[in-house]
C-alpha positions, 0 to 999 in steps of 0.5 A, a space after each residue: 515493527 507491526 505484523 498482522 496475518 489474516 487469510 480473507 477473501 476479496 469477495 466470493 468465488 474461486 477467482 477472487 484475491 486473498 489477503 494474506 498479511 501485512 507488515 509495516 517497518 520503520 527505518 527511523 534512524 538508518 537508511 535501510 529497512 528489511 521487509 518480510 512477508 508473514 504467512 506468504 508462500 511462493 507465488 504470492 504477490 507483495 505490494 510495498 508502499 514507501 513514504 520518506 524524505 527521499 526516494 527508495 531504491 527499487 530492489 533487484 527483481 521488484 517493480 516500481 508500480 507508482 511514484 508521485 512527489 507531494 506538491 506541498 512538502 515533496 516527500 516521494 510516495 512509492 509503490 513496489 510489487 513482486 511475485 515472491 519466491 521461496 527466497 524472498 520469503 526466507 530472507 525478506 527484501 532490503 530497501 534502501 534510501 539516502 536518508 532516514 525516516 522512512 516508513 514501509 507498509 507491505 501487504 500480501 495477496 494470493 491468486 493474483 500477480 499484478 498491481 496496476 495503479 488506477 487512481 491517485 490523490 495528493 493534498 492537504 485536505 481533510 477529505 481525500 477524493 480519488 476519482 472513479 475508474 472502470 475495472 478490468 475484466 481480470 480484476 480480482 480486487 482493489 487496494 488503497 494505500 494511504 500516507 499521511 505527514 501527521 502521525 497522529 492523524 486518524 484515517 477513515 476509509 470509504 464505505 465497504 473498504 476493509 483496513 489491512 493494517 496501519 504503520 507509524 514513524 516519527 513523521 508519517 502514518 501509513 496503511 492499506 485497505 481493500 475492497 471486493 471487486 464485486 463491490 465496487 461500481 464502475 466510475 464510483 469516486 472513493 473518499 478517505 478522510 483524515 484528521 491530520 493537517 499536513 499533506 497526505 496521498 492515496 494510491 488505488 491499484 487493481 489486483 489481476 
């Protein structure tokens, strides 16, 4: 279990998203994992990435934001989100799945309530290039989630992105990074590089 709590702006101005904290949990020998939310307050947005052998169930009250199955190895990569309540913060949330070997990566942001998927890349290449897109007028930040089948892989974010934490399991590594919305130029592709030799996937979501 890894925790990282910082309160940092994604750019200037009162309307920007604020990064609150990060947590990674490995369910290496069981089919469930408890994810908690360090430093969070009611109304904050939690986003959880799951990478595993089989899909995780969507907990009650949570939204499945995105899911893809890696074409080569078939692993499902999922994103879930929820605006947190006091009950969520006090008890956490339990994710379950039919098999063990899961890795969950959670990040929490303030001043936002939605995470909309904008780009996806899944491949076995060492450079993972995500297509650019046009940001919305309500956007308050971008978050990139990556998952790699090689736990020893060294991942490097695109220029201007800030790493918010890494998690490791027996067969995977997983992490998140973000960039101020003011620093992203519409339709600019984004590239992550890695040293791993197996499949990997990238999700990019827009916070609003």
